[in-house]
SERO-4910 file (N, C-alpha, C, O; in steps of 0.05 Angstrom, whole numbers):
BEGIN
 pado doro    nc1    nc2    nc3   cac1   cac2   cac3    cc1    cc2    cc3    oc1    oc2    oc3
  Met    A    155   -270   -824    128   -268   -812    107   -275   -832    110   -267   -856
  Asn    A     86   -288   -824     63   -294   -841     53   -268   -853     50   -248   -839
  Ser    A     46   -268   -879     38   -244   -893     12   -232   -882      9   -208   -882
  Asp    A     -7   -249   -874    -32   -239   -863    -27   -225   -836    -40   -205   -830
  Leu    A    -10   -236   -820     -4   -224   -794     11   -197   -798      6   -178   -784
  Leu    A     29   -197   -817     43   -172   -823     24   -150   -833     26   -127   -825
  Leu    A      5   -158   -850    -15   -139   -860    -31   -128   -836    -36   -104   -835
  Ala    A    -40   -145   -818    -56   -136   -796    -40   -117   -778    -50    -97   -769
  Ala    A    -14   -124   -773      2   -107   -756      6    -79   -769      6    -59   -755
  Arg    A      9    -78   -795     14    -53   -809    -12    -37   -812    -11    -13   -819
  Arg    A    -34    -49   -808    -59    -35   -806    -62    -21   -779    -79     -4   -775
  Gly    A    -44    -28   -761    -46    -17   -734    -63    -34   -715    -69    -26   -693
  Trp    A    -72    -57   -725    -88    -75   -708    -72    -87   -686    -49    -94   -689
  Lys    A    -85    -90   -663    -73   -105   -640    -82   -134   -643   -106   -140   -640
  Ile    A    -63   -151   -648    -70   -179   -653    -56   -197   -633    -38   -189   -619
  Phe    A    -66   -222   -632    -55   -241   -612    -63   -269   -621    -82   -273   -636
  Pro    A    -48   -289   -612    -55   -317   -618    -77   -327   -599    -77   -322   -576
  Leu    A    -95   -343   -611   -116   -356   -596   -105   -381   -584    -96   -399   -598
  Leu    A   -107   -384   -558    -95   -407   -544   -114   -431   -541   -105   -453   -535
  His    A   -140   -426   -545   -159   -449   -544   -184   -441   -559   -185   -419   -571
  Asn    A   -203   -458   -560   -226   -455   -577   -250   -439   -566   -270   -436   -579
  Ser    A   -247   -429   -542   -270   -415   -530   -278   -391   -546   -261   -377   -557
  Arg    A   -304   -387   -549   -314   -363   -563   -317   -339   -545   -324   -317   -554
  Phe    A   -311   -343   -519   -314   -321   -500   -288   -306   -496   -268   -318   -488
  Ala    A   -288   -280   -502   -264   -265   -502   -249   -265   -476   -225   -265   -475
  Val    A   -264   -265   -454   -251   -264   -428   -235   -288   -422   -219   -288   -403
  Gln    A   -238   -310   -437   -223   -334   -433   -199   -337   -451   -186   -358   -451
  Gln    A   -192   -316   -465   -168   -316   -482   -146   -302   -467   -146   -277   -465
  Pro    A   -126   -317   -457   -106   -305   -439    -90   -282   -451    -81   -264   -436
  Leu    A    -87   -282   -478    -70   -261   -490    -86   -238   -501    -74   -220   -513
  Leu    A   -112   -237   -497   -128   -216   -508   -118   -188   -499   -115   -170   -516
  His    A   -112   -185   -474   -104   -159   -464    -74   -154   -468    -64   -133   -459
  His    A    -61   -172   -481    -33   -167   -489    -30   -164   -519     -8   -163   -530
  Ala    A    -53   -161   -533    -53   -158   -562    -35   -135   -570    -34   -115   -556
  Thr    A    -22   -137   -593     -2   -117   -601      0   -116   -631     -8   -134   -645
  Ser    A     11    -93   -641     19    -91   -669     49    -91   -672     59    -86   -693
  Asn    A     63    -96   -650     92    -97   -650    102   -122   -666     96   -144   -657
  Glu    A    116   -117   -687    123   -140   -705    142   -160   -692    140   -184   -697
  Ala    A    159   -150   -675    178   -168   -661    163   -187   -642    169   -211   -641
  Gln    A    143   -176   -627    128   -192   -609    110   -212   -624    107   -235   -616
  Ile    A     99   -203   -646     82   -221   -663     99   -244   -674     90   -267   -673
  Glu    A    123   -238   -683    140   -259   -693    148   -279   -671    150   -303   -676
  His    A    152   -268   -647    159   -286   -624    135   -304   -619    139   -328   -615
  Trp    A    111   -294   -618     88   -311   -614     84   -331   -636     76   -354   -632
  Glu    A     90   -322   -661     87   -340   -684    105   -364   -681     97   -387   -687
  Asn    A    129   -360   -671    148   -382   -666    139   -399   -642    143   -423   -642
  Gln    A    127   -386   -623    119   -400   -598     94   -417   -603     91   -438   -592
  Tyr    A     76   -407   -620     51   -421   -626     48   -425   -657     31   -412   -669
  Pro    A     65   -441   -669     66   -443   -698     40   -452   -711     36   -447   -735
  Glu    A     24   -467   -697     -1   -476   -709    -26   -462   -697    -48   -471   -701
  Gly    A    -21   -440   -683    -43   -427   -671    -59   -409   -690    -49   -399   -709
  Asn    A    -85   -405   -683   -101   -386   -697    -96   -358   -685    -86   -356   -663
  Trp    A   -103   -338   -700    -99   -310   -691   -125   -294   -692   -144   -301   -705
  Ala    A   -124   -272   -677   -148   -255   -676   -139   -226   -672   -117   -220   -663
  Val    A   -157   -208   -680   -153   -179   -675   -171   -172   -651   -194   -179   -650
  Ala    A   -160   -157   -632   -175   -147   -610   -190   -122   -619   -178   -101   -623
  Thr    A   -216   -124   -623   -232   -102   -633   -234    -80   -611   -233    -86   -588
  Gly    A   -237    -56   -620   -240    -34   -601   -223    -10   -608   -211     -9   -630
  Lys    A   -221      9   -591   -207     34   -596   -178     30   -603   -167     43   -621
  Ala    A   -164     12   -588   -135      8   -592   -129     -1   -621   -109      7   -632
  Ser    A   -146    -19   -632   -142    -28   -659   -154    -10   -680   -148    -12   -704
  Gly    A   -172      8   -671   -185     26   -690   -207     14   -706   -216     26   -726
  Val    A   -217     -9   -699   -239    -22   -714   -259    -36   -695   -252    -44   -673
  Phe    A   -283    -38   -705   -302    -57   -693   -313    -73   -716   -308    -68   -739
  Ala    A   -329    -94   -710   -338   -112   -731   -368   -119   -726   -377   -119   -703
  Ile    A   -381   -124   -748   -408   -136   -747   -407   -163   -760   -399   -165   -783
  Lys    A   -416   -183   -745   -415   -210   -755   -443   -218   -765   -462   -220   -749
  Phe    A   -446   -224   -791   -471   -232   -802   -472   -262   -806   -454   -273   -818
  Ser    A   -492   -275   -795   -496   -303   -800   -507   -307   -828   -526   -294   -836
  Leu    A   -496   -326   -843   -506   -332   -870   -530   -350   -868   -542   -357   -889
  Asp    A   -538   -359   -844   -563   -374   -841   -586   -355   -833   -607   -356   -846
  Thr    A   -582   -339   -813   -604   -324   -802   -601   -294   -806   -619   -278   -799
  Gly    A   -579   -285   -818   -574   -256   -820   -574   -245   -849   -567   -222   -853
  Leu    A   -583   -261   -868   -582   -251   -896   -600   -227   -900   -592   -208   -914
  Ala    A   -624   -228   -889   -642   -205   -893   -631   -180   -879   -633   -158   -890
  Thr    A   -619   -183   -856   -607   -161   -842   -583   -150   -858   -580   -125   -860
  Met    A   -567   -167   -868   -543   -159   -884   -552   -143   -908   -540   -123   -916
  Arg    A   -574   -153   -921   -584   -139   -945   -595   -111   -937   -590    -92   -951
  Glu    A   -610   -110   -915   -620    -84   -906   -598    -64   -899   -599    -41   -907
  Phe    A   -578    -74   -884   -556    -56   -877   -541    -46   -902   -534    -23   -903
  Gly    A   -538    -64   -921   -524    -56   -946   -540    -36   -962   -528    -18   -975
  Glu    A   -566    -37   -961   -583    -18   -976   -583      9   -962   -582     30   -975
  Arg    A   -584      9   -935   -585     34   -920   -557     47   -919   -555     72   -918
  Asp    A   -536     31   -918   -509     41   -916   -491     26   -935   -481      5   -928
  Pro    A   -488     35   -961   -473     20   -981   -444     13   -972   -433     -6   -982
  Asp    A   -433     29   -954   -405     24   -946   -403     -2   -930   -381    -13   -927
  Val    A   -425    -12   -919   -425    -38   -905   -416    -60   -924   -403    -79   -916
  Ser    A   -423    -57   -950   -416    -77   -970   -388    -71   -982   -376    -89   -994
  Arg    A   -378    -46   -979   -353    -39   -992   -329    -40   -972   -306    -40   -981
  Thr    A   -335    -41   -947   -313    -40   -927   -299    -67   -926   -307    -86   -939
  Leu    A   -277    -68   -911   -262    -93   -908   -279   -115   -897   -293   -111   -877
  Gln    A   -280   -138   -910   -296   -160   -902   -280   -185   -900   -260   -189   -913
  Leu    A   -290   -203   -882   -277   -228   -877   -298   -250   -879   -318   -249   -865
  Arg    A   -293   -270   -896   -312   -292   -899   -302   -316   -882   -280   -326   -886
  Gly    A   -320   -324   -864   -313   -347   -847   -333   -369   -851   -350   -368   -869
  Pro    A   -332   -390   -835   -351   -413   -837   -380   -403   -832   -387   -398   -809
  Asn    A   -395   -401   -853   -423   -394   -851   -428   -366   -839   -449   -362   -826
  Glu    A   -409   -348   -843   -412   -321   -833   -396   -301   -849   -377   -309   -863
  Leu    A   -404   -276   -848   -389   -255   -861   -385   -233   -841   -404   -223   -828
  Leu    A   -360   -224   -837   -353   -203   -818   -346   -178   -833   -331   -179   -852
  Thr    A   -358   -156   -825   -351   -130   -837   -336   -114   -816   -345   -111   -793
  Phe    A   -313   -103   -824   -297    -86   -806   -303    -57   -812   -304    -49   -835
  Leu    A   -307    -41   -791   -313    -13   -793   -295      3   -775   -287     -6   -754
  Glu    A   -289     27   -784   -271     44   -769   -283     51   -742   -306     58   -739
  Trp    A   -266     50   -721   -275     57   -694   -282     86   -693   -265    103   -699
  Pro    A   -307     93   -685   -315    122   -686   -301    138   -664   -294    127   -643
  Ala    A   -297    163   -669   -282    181   -650   -296    181   -623   -282    184   -603
  Ala    A   -322    179   -623   -337    180   -598   -340    153   -584   -353    150   -564
  Gly    A   -327    132   -596   -331    105   -585   -358     94   -594   -373    107   -609
  Leu    A   -365     71   -584   -391     59   -590   -410     62   -567   -402     61   -544
  Pro    A   -436     67   -573   -455     69   -552   -462     42   -539   -477     41   -519
  Val    A   -452     20   -550   -455     -6   -538   -428    -14   -528   -408    -13   -542
  Trp    A   -427    -24   -502   -401    -27   -489   -384    -49   -501   -361    -45   -506
  Thr    A   -395    -73   -505   -378    -95   -513   -389   -108   -538   -385    -98   -560
  Cys    A   -402   -131   -536   -413   -144   -559   -440   -155   -553   -448   -159   -530
  Gly    A   -456   -160   -574   -482   -170   -570   -497   -169   -596   -488   -156   -615
  Thr    A   -521   -182   -597   -537   -183   -621   -551   -156   -624   -564   -146   -606
  Ile    A   -548   -144   -648   -560   -118   -653   -583   -119   -673   -597    -99   -677
  Ala    A   -586   -142   -686   -608   -147   -705   -608   -177   -711   -589   -191   -704
  Pro    A   -630   -187   -722   -631   -216   -728   -607   -225   -744   -603   -216   -767
  Gly    A   -591   -243   -733   -568   -254   -747   -544   -235   -750   -526   -240   -766
  Ala    A   -544   -214   -734   -522   -194   -735   -512   -189   -707   -527   -182   -689
  Arg    A   -486   -193   -703   -474   -190   -676   -451   -170   -677   -434   -171   -695
  Leu    A   -452   -151   -658   -431   -131   -656   -407   -142   -640   -410   -154   -619
  Gln    A   -383   -137   -650   -358   -143   -636   -344   -117   -631   -332   -105   -649
  Gly    A   -345   -107   -606   -334    -81   -599   -312    -83   -579   -295   -102   -581
  Glu    A   -311    -65   -560   -290    -64   -540   -291    -90   -524   -312   -101   -519
  Glu    A   -267    -99   -515   -264   -123   -499   -273   -148   -514   -281   -168   -502
  Ser    A   -272   -148   -540   -279   -171   -556   -257   -176   -577   -237   -162   -578
  Tyr    A   -262   -196   -594   -242   -202   -615   -255   -216   -638   -277   -227   -636
  Val    A   -240   -216   -661   -249   -230   -685   -226   -246   -696   -204   -235   -700
  Pro    A   -229   -272   -701   -208   -288   -714   -201   -277   -741   -219   -268   -756
  Ile    A   -176   -277   -748   -166   -267   -774   -149   -289   -787   -140   -307   -774
  Pro    A   -145   -287   -814   -127   -306   -827    -99   -305   -815    -89   -284   -807
  Gly    A    -87   -328   -814    -60   -331   -803    -49   -358   -808    -61   -374   -823
  Pro    A    -26   -364   -796    -12   -389   -802    -27   -414   -793    -20   -436   -802
  Gly    A    -46   -412   -774    -58   -436   -763    -85   -443   -776    -99   -461   -766
  Met    A    -92   -430   -798   -118   -434   -810   -122   -463   -819   -145   -472   -822
  His    A   -101   -478   -824   -104   -505   -834   -113   -525   -812   -122   -547   -819
  Val    A   -112   -517   -787   -120   -535   -766   -147   -527   -754   -158   -541   -737
  Arg    A   -158   -505   -763   -185   -497   -754   -200   -485   -778   -188   -481   -799
  Pro    A   -227   -480   -774   -243   -471   -797   -230   -447   -811   -221   -428   -798
  His    A   -230   -448   -836   -216   -428   -853   -232   -402   -854   -256   -402   -855
  Cys    A   -217   -379   -854   -229   -353   -860   -211   -338   -879   -187   -342   -878
  Glu    A   -222   -321   -895   -206   -306   -914   -219   -279   -920   -243   -276   -917
  Tyr    A   -202   -260   -927   -212   -233   -934   -226   -235   -961   -216   -248   -979
  Val    A   -248   -220   -964   -260   -217   -990   -242   -202  -1008   -238   -209  -1032
  Asp    A   -231   -180   -999   -210   -164  -1013   -191   -154   -991   -197   -135   -977
  Arg    A   -168   -167   -989   -150   -161   -967   -138   -133   -968   -128   -123   -948
  Glu    A   -140   -119   -991   -130    -92   -993   -151    -71   -986   -144    -47   -985
  Ser    A   -176    -79   -981   -196    -59   -974   -190    -47   -947   -176    -59   -930
  Ala    A   -201    -23   -943   -197     -9   -917   -223    -12   -900   -244    -17   -911
  Ala    A   -220     -9   -874   -243     -8   -857   -255     20   -858   -242     39   -850
  Leu    A   -279     22   -869   -291     48   -873   -307     58   -849   -314     42   -832
  Pro    A   -311     84   -847   -327     95   -824   -356     85   -826   -367     82   -847
  Ala    A   -368     81   -803   -397     74   -802   -413    100   -806   -406    121   -797
  Ser    A   -435     97   -820   -452    120   -825   -468    127   -800   -470    111   -781
  Glu    A   -479    151   -800   -496    159   -778   -520    141   -775   -528    135   -752
  Trp    A   -531    132   -798   -554    113   -796   -546     88   -782   -561     78   -765
  Leu    A   -523     76   -789   -514     51   -776   -509     55   -747   -516     38   -731
  Met    A   -496     77   -739   -491     82   -711   -517     84   -695   -519     74   -672
  Glu    A   -536     97   -706   -562    100   -692   -575     72   -691   -588     66   -670
  Arg    A   -573     57   -712   -585     30   -712   -571     12   -690   -585     -3   -676
  Ile    A   -545     14   -688   -531     -1   -667   -541      8   -639   -546     -9   -622
  Arg    A   -543     34   -635   -552     44   -609   -580     34   -602   -584     24   -580
  Gln    A   -598     36   -620   -626     29   -615   -629     -2   -612   -641    -11   -593
  Asn    A   -618    -16   -631   -622    -45   -631   -605    -60   -612   -611    -82   -604
  Gly    A   -582    -48   -603   -566    -60   -583   -582    -64   -557   -579    -84   -544
  Ser    A   -598    -45   -551   -615    -47   -527   -638    -66   -532   -645    -82   -514
  Trp    A   -650    -65   -556   -674    -82   -561   -667   -111   -563   -682   -128   -553
  Tyr    A   -644   -118   -575   -637   -146   -579   -619   -157   -557   -611   -180   -558
  Gly    A   -612   -141   -537   -597   -152   -515   -568   -145   -513   -554   -155   -496
  Gly    A   -559   -127   -531   -531   -117   -528   -529   -101   -502   -549    -89   -494
  Thr    A   -506   -101   -490   -503    -86   -464   -500    -57   -470   -480    -48   -481
  Gln    A   -520    -41   -461   -519    -12   -466   -500      1   -446   -501     -4   -422
  Leu    A   -483     18   -456   -464     32   -439   -477     54   -424   -484     75   -435
  Leu    A   -481     51   -398   -494     71   -381   -520     81   -393   -524    106   -396
  Ala    A   -537     63   -402   -563     71   -412   -582     74   -388   -589     54   -375
  Phe    A   -592     98   -383   -607    103   -358   -637    101   -364   -646    104   -387
  Asn    A   -652     95   -343   -681     95   -346   -691    123   -353   -683    142   -339
  Pro    A   -708    125   -373   -717    152   -381   -732    166   -359   -747    153   -344
  Leu    A   -728    192   -356   -742    208   -336   -763    225   -351   -759    231   -375
  Pro    A   -784    233   -338   -805    249   -351   -794    274   -364   -804    282   -386
  Asn    A   -774    287   -352   -765    313   -363   -740    310   -380   -728    330   -387
  Val    A   -732    286   -387   -709    282   -404   -717    286   -433   -735    274   -443
  Thr    A   -703    304   -446   -709    309   -474   -685    303   -493   -689    300   -517
  Arg    A   -661    301   -482   -638    297   -499   -620    275   -487   -615    275   -462
  Cys    A   -610    258   -504   -590    238   -495   -564    245   -509   -563    245   -534
  Val    A   -544    250   -494   -518    259   -504   -496    239   -497   -495    229   -475
  Leu    A   -479    232   -517   -457    214   -511   -433    231   -503   -423    248   -518
  Leu    A   -423    226   -479   -399    239   -469   -375    220   -471   -376    198   -461
  Arg    A   -354    228   -485   -330    213   -485   -308    228   -470   -303    252   -477
  Phe    A   -296    216   -451   -275    230   -435   -249    215   -436   -248    190   -437
  Glu    A   -227    230   -435   -201    218   -436   -181    236   -422   -181    260   -424
  Gln    A   -163    223   -407   -142    238   -393   -117    240   -411   -107    221   -422
  Lys    A   -108    265   -414    -84    271   -430    -67    290   -413    -75    312   -407
  Asp    A    -43    280   -406    -25    296   -389    -39    302   -363    -48    284   -348
  Ser    A    -43    328   -357    -54    335   -331    -84    343   -333    -95    353   -314
  His    A    -96    339   -356   -124    348   -360   -141    325   -369   -132    305   -380
  Trp    A   -167    328   -365   -187    310   -375   -203    324   -397   -214    345   -392
  Phe    A   -203    312   -420   -217    324   -443   -243    310   -448   -245    285   -449
  Cys    A   -264    326   -451   -291    315   -455   -302    323   -482   -303    347   -488
  Asp    A   -310    304   -498   -324    309   -524   -353    301   -521   -359    282   -508
  Phe    A   -370    316   -535   -399    311   -533   -410    306   -561   -405    321   -580
  Tyr    A   -426    285   -563   -437    277   -588   -467    271   -585   -477    266   -563
  Glu    A   -482    273   -608   -509    262   -607   -507    233   -600   -486    220   -602
  Ser    A   -530    221   -591   -529    194   -580   -520    173   -599   -511    152   -591
  Ser    A   -521    179   -625   -511    160   -645   -481    157   -644   -470    138   -654
  Gly    A   -467    177   -632   -438    176   -631   -424    186   -656   -400    184   -658
  Val    A   -439    198   -674   -427    208   -699   -424    238   -700   -402    248   -705
  Ala    A   -446    252   -695   -446    282   -697   -437    295   -671   -450    291   -651
  Lys    A   -415    310   -672   -406    325   -648   -423    350   -645   -429    364   -664
  Ile    A   -432    355   -620   -450    378   -616   -437    403   -605   -450    424   -605
  Arg    A   -412    401   -597   -398    425   -588   -368    419   -588   -359    396   -591
  Glu    A   -352    440   -583   -323    437   -580   -317    423   -554   -333    424   -535
  Pro    A   -294    410   -552   -287    395   -527   -284    414   -503   -278    438   -506
  Leu    A   -289    403   -480   -284    418   -455   -261    404   -440   -258    380   -442
  Ala    A   -245    420   -427   -222    409   -412   -225    415   -382   -233    437   -374
  Tyr    A   -220    394   -366   -221    397   -337   -195    389   -325   -180    373   -336
  Arg    A   -189    400   -301   -163    395   -288   -164    370   -271   -143    359   -264
  Ser    A   -188    360   -265   -190    337   -247   -211    317   -256   -230    325   -270
  Ser    A   -208    292   -248   -228    272   -254   -254    278   -238   -276    270   -247
  Glu    A   -252    291   -215   -275    298   -200   -295    316   -216   -319    313   -213
  Ala    A   -283    333   -232   -300    351   -249   -316    334   -269   -339    340   -276
  Val    A   -303    313   -280   -316    296   -299   -338    280   -286   -361    278   -296
  Val    A   -333    270   -262   -353    256   -246   -377    274   -240   -400    266   -242
  Ser    A   -371    299   -232   -392    318   -226   -410    322   -251   -434    324   -249
  Leu    A   -397    325   -274   -412    328   -299   -430    304   -304   -453    307   -312
  Ala    A   -419    280   -300   -434    256   -305   -457    253   -285   -479    244   -293
  Ile    A   -453    262   -260   -474    260   -240   -498    278   -249   -521    270   -246
  Arg    A   -492    302   -259   -513    320   -267   -528    308   -291   -552    315   -295
  Gly    A   -516    291   -306   -529    277   -328   -541    251   -321   -550    236   -338
  Gly    A   -542    244   -295   -556    220   -286   -539    195   -286   -550    173   -286
  Ala    A   -513    198   -287   -495    175   -292   -491    157   -267   -478    136   -269
  Ile    A   -502    164   -244   -498    146   -221   -526    139   -209   -529    137   -185
  Met    A   -545    136   -227   -572    129   -217   -574    102   -205   -591     96   -189
  Asp    A   -556     83   -213   -556     57   -200   -527     47   -198   -509     59   -209
  Tyr    A   -525     25   -184   -498     14   -178   -482      8   -202   -458     15   -205
  Asp    A   -494     -7   -222   -479    -15   -245   -469      9   -261   -446      8   -271
  Asn    A   -485     30   -263   -476     54   -277   -452     67   -263   -434     76   -277
  Arg    A   -453     67   -237   -430     79   -222   -404     63   -227   -383     74   -230
  Val    A   -407     36   -228   -384     19   -233   -371     26   -259   -347     28   -261
  His    A   -388     28   -280   -377     34   -307   -364     62   -308   -343     65   -320
  Leu    A   -376     81   -296   -365    108   -296   -338    108   -282   -319    119   -293
  Tyr    A   -336     97   -258   -311     98   -244   -289     80   -256   -265     85   -252
  Arg    A   -298     59   -270   -278     43   -284   -265     60   -306   -241     59   -310
  Gly    A   -281     76   -321   -270     93   -341   -251    113   -330   -230    119   -341
  Ile    A   -258    124   -306   -240    143   -293   -214    129   -285   -192    141   -288
  Glu    A   -216    105   -276   -192     90   -267   -173     84   -289   -149     87   -286
  Ile    A   -183     77   -313   -166     69   -335   -158     93   -353   -141     91   -370
  Gly    A   -171    116   -348   -164    141   -362   -180    148   -386   -173    167   -400
  His    A   -200    132   -392   -218    139   -415   -244    123   -413   -244    102   -401
  Gly    A   -264    134   -425   -290    120   -425   -311    136   -440   -306    158   -449
  Ser    A   -334    123   -443   -357    136   -456   -382    131   -439   -386    108   -431
  Ile    A   -399    151   -435   -424    147   -421   -446    163   -435   -440    183   -449
  Leu    A   -470    154   -431   -493    168   -442   -505    185   -420   -510    176   -397
  Leu    A   -509    211   -426   -521    229   -407   -550    235   -415   -555    240   -438
  Asn    A   -568    234   -396   -596    242   -401   -599    271   -391   -598    276   -367
  Leu    A   -604    289   -409   -605    318   -402   -633    329   -406   -646    322   -426
  Thr    A   -640    347   -388   -664    362   -393   -658    383   -415   -635    387   -422
  Ser    A   -679    395   -425   -675    416   -445   -658    439   -435   -641    449   -449
  Glu    A   -662    446   -410   -646    468   -398   -617    459   -396   -599    475   -402
  Gln    A   -612    435   -386   -584    425   -384   -571    424   -411   -547    432   -414
  Tyr    A   -585    415   -431   -574    413   -458   -566    440   -469   -545    443   -480
  Asn    A   -584    460   -466   -578    487   -476   -554    499   -461   -538    513   -474
  Lys    A   -551    494   -435   -528    504   -420   -502    491   -430   -482    504   -432
  Leu    A   -504    465   -437   -480    451   -447   -472    463   -474   -448    467   -478
  Ile    A   -491    468   -491   -484    479   -517   -472    507   -515   -454    514   -530
  Ala    A   -482    522   -495   -473    550   -492   -447    552   -476   -435    574   -476
  Ala    A   -439    532   -462   -416    533   -443   -391    540   -458   -370    542   -446
***
């Protein structure tokens, strides 16, 4: 097996071969079959010997990425590095006129659902997205290489998570269940829910997705999770309802709750 693919698999990344040149993740047929299984990777390598490869960013791979343009994103990259030095120390990938930084997937997920521009010349690659990585097909397409292939993907700082949350909305990133502010809303809380065995476990974080505000709550049914989300305004419009019920359907998700001061205090005390 190619050494770069083996390294990616042993990092726990879910990887797959790119079957064509589209930059749109939904058009990559193998994206949702991405795996770290070495036997399957070797099978694909034999099947597509000259293909490029990518990692499916998101919870399953344990990483997300920020892509900095070396044309329009230099000032942003410098600012991010000054505010969060780990942005410069984490695992990085140098591609054609761009630099990608890999960061550890946060326990609370990302407050931005998929991918989008979060600052001038900086694009987030999150859930349902992918990033090309070094592999056996690099000689037939633009080359990319690790700055230091032994580096680890480091956790994102609270500053960076808050910057992603704020600027994802400002620059056009798709906000995950970002509701219209109400006059009496004083707190925005990130709820992450996941089904394990016969229970649904709910974790609550500050809106940045970094600081946990209480111990997890466990519910016996998905209806209880939906009820909780409704009280936090999660079905104020059709699109928000779709995202909420999609998370219930697949067994995990993250939503932003807009809580009054009274609701917030009850949540903390529960």
